[in-house]
C-alpha positions in Angstrom: -7.0 -12.5 -5.3 -3.9 -14.0 -3.9 -3.7 -14.8 -0.1 -0.6 -12.6 0.3 -2.3 -9.6 -1.4 -5.3 -10.0 0.8 -3.0 -10.1 3.9 -1.3 -6.9 2.7 -4.6 -5.1 2.4 -5.5 -6.3 5.9 -2.2 -4.9 7.2 -2.8 -1.6 5.6 -6.4 -1.3 6.9 -5.1 -2.4 10.4 -2.5 0.3 10.2 -5.2 3.0 9.6 -7.5 1.6 12.3 -4.8 1.0 14.9 -3.1 4.2 14.2 -6.3 6.1 14.8 -6.9 4.1 18.0 -3.4 4.8 19.2 -3.9 8.6 18.6 -7.2 8.5 20.5 -5.8 6.4 23.4 -2.4 8.0 23.9 -3.2 11.5 22.6 0.2 11.7 21.0 1.1 11.6 17.3 4.3 9.6 17.8 2.8 6.2 18.8 0.1 6.6 16.2 2.6 7.4 13.5 4.8 4.5 14.5 2.0 2.0 14.5 0.6 3.2 11.2 3.9 3.4 9.4 5.1 0.0 10.7 1.9 -1.7 9.4 2.2 0.2 6.1 5.8 -1.1 5.8 4.6 -4.6 6.5 1.9 -4.3 3.9 4.4 -2.9 1.4 6.8 -5.8 2.0 4.0 -8.4 1.6 3.0 -6.8 -1.6 6.6 -6.7 -2.8 6.9 -10.5 -2.2 4.1 -11.0 -4.7 4.8 -8.3 -7.2 8.5 -7.7 -7.7 8.3 -4.8 -10.2 10.3 -1.6 -10.0 7.1 0.3 -9.1 6.5 -2.0 -6.1 10.1 -1.7 -5.0 10.0 2.1 -5.3 6.7 2.3 -3.3 8.1 0.2 -0.5 11.3 2.2 -0.4 9.3 5.4 -0.2 7.2 4.0 2.7 10.4 3.0 4.6 12.0 6.4 3.9 8.9 8.2 5.1 8.7 6.0 8.2 12.3 6.7 9.2 12.0 10.5 8.5 8.7 10.9 10.4 9.9 8.9 13.4 13.2 10.8 13.6 11.6 14.2 13.3 9.0 13.4 16.0 11.6 12.2 18.4 14.2 15.0 17.7 14.7 17.7 20.3 14.3 20.9 18.3 15.2 23.1 21.3 18.8 21.8 21.5 21.5 23.6 19.5 22.7 21.3 16.7 26.4 22.5 17.0 26.8 22.0 20.7 27.2 18.7 22.4 24.9 18.1 25.3 26.5 18.0 28.7 25.8 15.1 30.9 24.9 16.0 34.5 
């Protein structure tokens, strides 16, 4: 096993463990999702540096797309009207 592949597995496992810990500590899904997805992205990029196949590129792109989508949807204010600009007070 290559050292970089081992590091990518460690990053993925750390993402699961630290994401669960963040969910327990902060009791909010946003920090937990951010921690988990950031470490999954790091694991994907490490794996991509070793295995530059189209499958690895696609998997890393999916993880990055998922990270951006989940983070934006958790931060979005769904009560605001999308067609009206917010007034500053």
